[in-house]
Kinemage of the C-alpha trace (Angstrom):
@kinemage 1
@onewidth
@group {chain A} dominant
@subgroup {mainchain}
@vectorlist {calphas} color= white
{ca met a 1} P 103.328 79.417 87.096
{ca thr a 2} L 101.485 76.923 89.236
{ca ala a 3} L 98.678 77.957 91.570
{ca ala a 4} L 100.915 77.063 94.515
{ca glu a 5} L 103.725 79.343 93.287
{ca ile a 6} L 101.285 82.217 92.794
{ca glu a 7} L 99.800 81.647 96.248
{ca lys a 8} L 103.219 81.655 97.917
{ca ile a 9} L 104.244 85.017 96.449
{ca ala a 10} L 100.886 86.743 96.876
{ca ser a 11} L 100.437 85.497 100.442
{ca ala a 12} L 103.932 86.608 101.481
{ca phe a 13} L 103.439 90.167 100.221
{ca val a 14} L 99.929 90.506 101.654
{ca thr a 15} L 101.044 89.166 105.046
{ca ala a 16} L 104.094 91.436 105.173
{ca arg a 17} L 101.931 94.465 104.358
{ca arg a 18} L 99.315 93.528 106.963
{ca arg a 19} L 101.966 93.139 109.643
{ca ala a 20} L 104.033 96.098 108.392
{ca glu a 21} L 107.083 93.824 108.395
{ca lys a 22} L 109.930 93.926 105.899
{ca leu a 23} L 110.817 91.054 103.588
{ca glu a 24} L 114.459 90.076 103.133
{ca ala a 25} L 114.089 88.590 99.648
{ca phe a 26} L 111.546 88.012 96.890
{ca pro a 27} L 109.296 85.243 98.240
{ca gly a 28} L 109.647 82.568 95.594
{ca ala a 29} L 110.582 82.192 91.953
{ca leu a 30} L 110.210 85.413 89.978
{ca pro a 31} L 107.477 85.148 87.315
{ca ala a 32} L 108.820 84.851 83.781
{ca thr a 33} L 106.136 87.001 82.153
{ca leu a 34} L 103.955 89.998 82.943
{ca ala a 35} L 100.894 87.790 82.474
{ca asp a 36} L 102.034 85.607 85.383
{ca ala a 37} L 102.959 88.656 87.459
{ca tyr a 38} L 99.427 90.029 87.033
{ca arg a 39} L 98.067 86.646 88.099
{ca val a 40} L 100.019 87.119 91.330
{ca gln a 41} L 98.654 90.652 91.669
{ca glu a 42} L 95.079 89.440 91.199
{ca arg a 43} L 95.559 86.762 93.832
{ca ala a 44} L 97.024 89.344 96.226
{ca leu a 45} L 93.954 91.540 95.681
{ca ala a 46} L 91.683 88.619 96.519
{ca leu a 47} L 93.657 87.748 99.653
{ca asp a 48} L 93.792 91.355 100.856
{ca gly a 49} L 90.079 91.944 100.390
{ca arg a 50} L 90.079 95.741 100.743
{ca pro a 51} L 88.189 97.868 98.196
{ca val a 52} L 90.267 99.272 95.353
{ca ala a 53} L 89.776 103.012 94.729
{ca gly a 54} L 91.958 103.252 91.641
{ca trp a 55} L 95.244 102.331 90.005
{ca lys a 56} L 98.796 103.494 89.449
{ca val a 57} L 100.572 103.432 86.105
{ca ala a 58} L 104.358 103.425 85.761
{ca gly a 59} L 106.737 103.269 82.844
{ca ile a 60} L 108.925 100.232 82.198
{ca arg a 61} L 112.610 100.824 81.471
{ca pro a 62} L 113.159 101.134 77.695
{ca asp a 63} L 115.632 98.231 77.567
{ca leu a 64} L 113.086 95.877 79.169
{ca arg a 65} L 110.111 96.812 76.996
{ca pro a 66} L 110.911 94.473 74.063
{ca val a 67} L 111.529 91.594 76.471
{ca leu a 68} L 108.331 92.101 78.472
{ca gly a 69} L 106.160 93.241 75.568
{ca ala a 70} L 104.865 96.350 77.364
{ca asp a 71} L 105.818 99.989 77.901
{ca arg a 72} L 104.008 100.384 81.224
{ca leu a 73} L 102.763 98.458 84.238
{ca ala a 74} L 99.814 98.877 86.610
{ca gly a 75} L 99.038 98.307 90.273
{ca pro a 76} L 96.098 98.861 92.646
{ca ile a 77} L 95.444 101.739 95.045
{ca phe a 78} L 93.376 100.728 98.079
{ca ala a 79} L 90.601 103.065 99.191
{ca asp a 80} L 91.991 103.500 102.696
{ca asn a 81} L 95.327 104.649 101.245
{ca val a 82} L 93.884 107.628 99.319
{ca arg a 83} L 94.398 111.047 100.894
{ca arg a 84} L 92.444 113.954 99.387
{ca leu a 85} L 93.571 117.571 99.639
{ca pro a 86} L 91.192 119.465 97.305
{ca asp a 87} L 92.451 122.844 98.527
{ca gly a 88} L 96.064 121.882 99.160
{ca gly a 89} L 97.397 121.439 102.685
{ca arg a 90} L 99.026 118.540 104.500
{ca ala a 91} L 98.640 114.764 104.547
{ca glu a 92} L 100.469 111.736 105.932
{ca ala a 93} L 102.094 109.046 103.798
{ca ala a 94} L 102.743 105.702 105.503
{ca val a 95} L 105.734 103.693 104.263
{ca tyr a 96} L 107.256 100.352 105.260
{ca gln a 97} L 110.242 100.824 107.540
{ca gly a 98} L 113.179 98.842 106.247
{ca gly a 99} L 111.488 98.395 102.867
{ca phe a 100} L 111.308 100.493 99.728
{ca ala a 101} L 109.946 104.017 100.208
{ca ala a 102} L 109.683 106.947 97.808
{ca leu a 103} L 107.467 109.864 96.830
{ca glu a 104} L 106.709 110.795 93.222
{ca ala a 105} L 104.997 113.912 91.879
{ca glu a 106} L 102.253 112.747 89.503
{ca phe a 107} L 99.190 114.012 87.699
{ca val a 108} L 96.184 112.198 89.141
{ca ala a 109} L 93.185 111.480 86.937
{ca val a 110} L 89.774 111.286 88.589
{ca phe a 111} L 86.901 109.702 86.653
{ca ala a 112} L 83.441 111.256 86.521
{ca arg a 113} L 81.857 108.176 84.961
{ca asp a 114} L 82.578 104.537 84.151
{ca leu a 115} L 84.924 103.835 81.266
{ca lys a 116} L 84.120 100.473 79.726
{ca pro a 117} L 86.126 99.459 76.654
{ca gly a 118} L 84.144 98.490 73.577
{ca pro a 119} L 85.105 95.912 70.939
{ca ala a 120} L 87.648 98.314 69.447
{ca gly a 121} L 89.184 99.202 72.807
{ca val a 122} L 89.419 102.682 74.335
{ca thr a 123} L 90.302 105.903 72.547
{ca ala a 124} L 91.899 109.028 73.974
{ca asp a 125} L 88.666 110.904 73.255
{ca ala a 126} L 86.676 108.394 75.303
{ca val a 127} L 89.103 108.817 78.205
{ca leu a 128} L 88.841 112.610 78.080
{ca asp a 129} L 85.057 112.416 77.969
{ca ala a 130} L 84.970 110.243 81.108
{ca leu a 131} L 87.349 112.377 83.174
{ca glu a 132} L 86.331 114.704 85.982
{ca gly a 133} L 89.787 116.239 85.777
{ca leu a 134} L 93.530 116.087 86.305
{ca his a 135} L 94.753 116.871 89.806
{ca ala a 136} L 98.078 117.672 91.383
{ca gly a 137} L 99.217 114.631 93.321
{ca ser a 138} L 101.809 112.222 94.537
{ca glu a 139} L 102.303 108.492 94.635
{ca val a 140} L 103.383 106.977 97.912
{ca ala a 141} L 105.567 104.172 96.562
{ca ser a 142} L 106.448 101.621 99.215
{ca ser a 143} L 106.949 97.898 99.618
{ca pro a 144} L 108.054 95.616 102.448
{ca leu a 145} L 110.827 94.466 100.083
{ca ala a 146} L 113.591 97.084 99.828
{ca ser a 147} L 115.008 95.596 96.621
{ca leu a 148} L 111.653 95.437 94.780
{ca asn a 149} L 112.465 98.118 92.191
{ca asp a 150} L 115.960 96.755 91.676
{ca ile a 151} L 114.590 93.288 90.879
{ca gly a 152} L 112.438 94.871 88.178
{ca pro a 153} L 108.942 95.256 86.744
{ca leu a 154} L 107.905 91.617 87.219
{ca ala a 155} L 108.520 91.908 90.948
{ca val a 156} L 106.860 95.340 91.103
{ca val a 157} L 103.659 94.029 89.519
{ca cys a 158} L 103.536 91.165 92.023
{ca asp a 159} L 103.596 93.531 95.007
{ca his a 160} L 100.667 95.841 94.244
{ca gly a 161} L 102.745 97.781 91.718
{ca asn a 162} L 104.908 99.017 94.603
{ca asn a 163} L 102.051 101.291 95.673
{ca ala a 164} L 101.182 102.272 99.240
{ca gly a 165} L 98.917 105.221 98.577
{ca ala a 166} L 97.941 108.295 96.607
{ca ile a 167} L 97.746 111.965 97.495
{ca val a 168} L 94.999 113.598 95.402
{ca gly a 169} L 95.545 117.340 95.503
{ca pro a 170} L 93.738 120.282 93.894
{ca leu a 171} L 92.333 120.253 90.377
{ca ile a 172} L 94.764 121.660 87.798
{ca ala a 173} L 93.329 124.870 86.375
{ca asp a 174} L 92.584 124.774 82.621
{ca trp a 175} L 94.193 121.334 82.283
{ca arg a 176} L 92.201 120.479 79.136
{ca asn a 177} L 93.546 123.446 77.195
{ca leu a 178} L 97.216 123.461 78.134
{ca pro a 179} L 99.929 121.521 76.254
{ca ala a 180} L 101.715 118.872 78.290
{ca glu a 181} L 104.912 120.955 78.356
{ca gln a 182} L 103.080 123.714 80.279
{ca leu a 183} L 101.687 121.372 82.929
{ca ala a 184} L 104.666 121.785 85.252
{ca ser a 185} L 105.441 120.065 88.545
{ca arg a 186} L 108.210 119.793 91.081
{ca met a 187} L 108.945 117.814 94.217
{ca leu a 188} L 110.810 119.014 97.275
{ca ile a 189} L 112.140 116.673 99.972
{ca asp a 190} L 112.993 118.244 103.318
{ca gly a 191} L 112.981 121.690 101.725
{ca gln a 192} L 115.334 120.820 98.856
{ca val a 193} L 114.208 120.547 95.229
{ca ala a 194} L 114.427 116.848 94.371
{ca gly a 195} L 113.132 117.057 90.818
{ca glu a 196} L 111.192 119.107 88.293
{ca gly a 197} L 109.206 118.104 85.240
{ca thr a 198} L 106.000 118.399 83.257
{ca ala a 199} L 103.200 116.155 82.036
{ca ala a 200} L 105.393 115.600 78.960
{ca ser a 201} L 107.697 113.537 81.198
{ca val a 202} L 105.050 110.800 80.960
{ca ala a 203} L 105.435 109.070 77.585
{ca gly a 204} L 102.530 110.213 75.428
{ca gly a 205} L 101.174 112.268 78.348
{ca pro a 206} L 98.728 111.274 81.096
{ca val a 207} L 95.948 110.344 78.660
{ca ala a 208} L 98.172 107.748 76.963
{ca ala a 209} L 98.780 106.216 80.391
{ca leu a 210} L 95.015 106.019 80.948
{ca val a 211} L 94.431 104.347 77.571
{ca phe a 212} L 97.055 101.748 78.506
{ca leu a 213} L 95.404 101.172 81.882
{ca ala a 214} L 91.933 100.741 80.410
{ca glu a 215} L 93.245 98.027 78.082
{ca asn a 216} L 95.256 96.363 80.866
{ca leu a 217} L 92.148 96.172 83.054
{ca arg a 218} L 89.985 94.948 80.165
{ca arg a 219} L 92.259 91.934 79.741
{ca arg a 220} L 91.796 91.228 83.468
{ca gly a 221} L 88.004 91.471 83.380
{ca arg a 222} L 88.000 94.894 85.043
{ca his a 223} L 87.282 98.476 84.048
{ca leu a 224} L 87.748 102.018 85.314
{ca gly a 225} L 84.761 103.239 87.302
{ca lys a 226} L 83.179 106.484 88.403
{ca gly a 227} L 85.260 108.034 91.186
{ca asp a 228} L 88.383 105.996 90.436
{ca val a 229} L 91.715 107.786 90.885
{ca val a 230} L 94.683 106.997 88.671
{ca leu a 231} L 98.307 107.949 89.219
{ca thr a 232} L 99.442 108.476 85.629
{ca gly a 233} L 103.233 108.254 86.053
{ca met a 234} L 106.121 110.105 87.624
{ca thr a 235} L 106.991 113.553 86.318
{ca thr a 236} L 110.016 114.526 88.429
{ca gly a 237} L 111.674 111.194 89.249
{ca ile a 238} L 111.616 108.672 92.078
{ca his a 239} L 112.563 110.370 95.337
{ca pro a 240} L 113.617 108.076 98.238
{ca val a 241} L 112.222 108.998 101.638
{ca lys a 242} L 112.127 107.593 105.148
{ca pro a 243} L 109.864 108.092 108.153
{ca gly a 244} L 110.334 111.679 109.294
{ca ser a 245} L 110.882 113.050 105.773
{ca leu a 246} L 108.730 115.913 104.546
{ca gly a 247} L 107.697 116.051 100.912
{ca arg a 248} L 106.132 118.966 99.077
{ca ile a 249} L 104.503 118.900 95.641
{ca glu a 250} L 104.047 122.061 93.621
{ca phe a 251} L 102.074 122.101 90.371
{ca ala a 252} L 101.388 125.011 88.034
{ca gly a 253} L 97.722 125.952 88.338
{ca ala a 254} L 97.170 124.278 91.726
{ca ala a 255} L 97.812 124.833 95.422
{ca ala a 256} L 100.821 123.085 96.956
{ca cys a 257} L 100.560 120.008 99.192
{ca asp a 258} L 102.872 118.934 102.010
{ca ile a 259} L 103.378 115.239 102.807
{ca asp a 260} L 104.577 113.902 106.154
{ca val a 261} L 106.222 110.473 105.811
{ca val a 262} L 105.334 108.169 108.711
{ca val a 263} L 105.772 104.479 109.533
{ca ala a 264} L 103.143 102.075 108.244
{ca arg a 265} L 101.354 100.310 111.087
{ca ala a 266} L 100.035 96.748 111.274
{ca arg a 267} L 96.364 96.385 110.438
């Protein structure tokens, strides 16, 4: 992609998010590779200018993995979009009206120290050693472009990974000693169970998602830092919401959290 093509896409998404205005179509030619899509994402980060407090990881559809050469994708979480509920409780999630909007129950990793890959990359043991813990949580997935997910992973990467925030709930009790199948979660939307799952719903488990992310960031000249939060991947599905919806996440070994969905405002 040319610098002008990258600028056009990144600028359109950043402007739409700043103004809280929907986009009718993808703003330009879709990148042909994930490498180009991440170049768009990096340019969007530079144009936005806000501090990044962490990252989201999401799986790529199995049929697209051979084509794109990756199993997962990553996107940034801005510091002002992180809501912390260490004891459970209630938080607001701002989504783009007329755009894409969903909640996802996810295990959230919080880092106690920097994780810098060495020459041989990052191991699962190194990730576990750097973690403060795994928390109950939710991704606020939203984009000004309603069709973003339908277009596919290349579009998702371009627009901040389709992320609009993270809910970081209570620490999961005994998370280091429990098998993934016992780390259970469920999401309710407006009082109805929308989905149930476990940490085993994430391919390889949350730690595998973190190893992927560390390598993804290394290739981009970045690394995971102390205090960073990481959404490790959906466990119960993608649950569409709209302003006025009420989400609730329930995780074994943690207090529940309620999430009020509101309209994103211009900034």
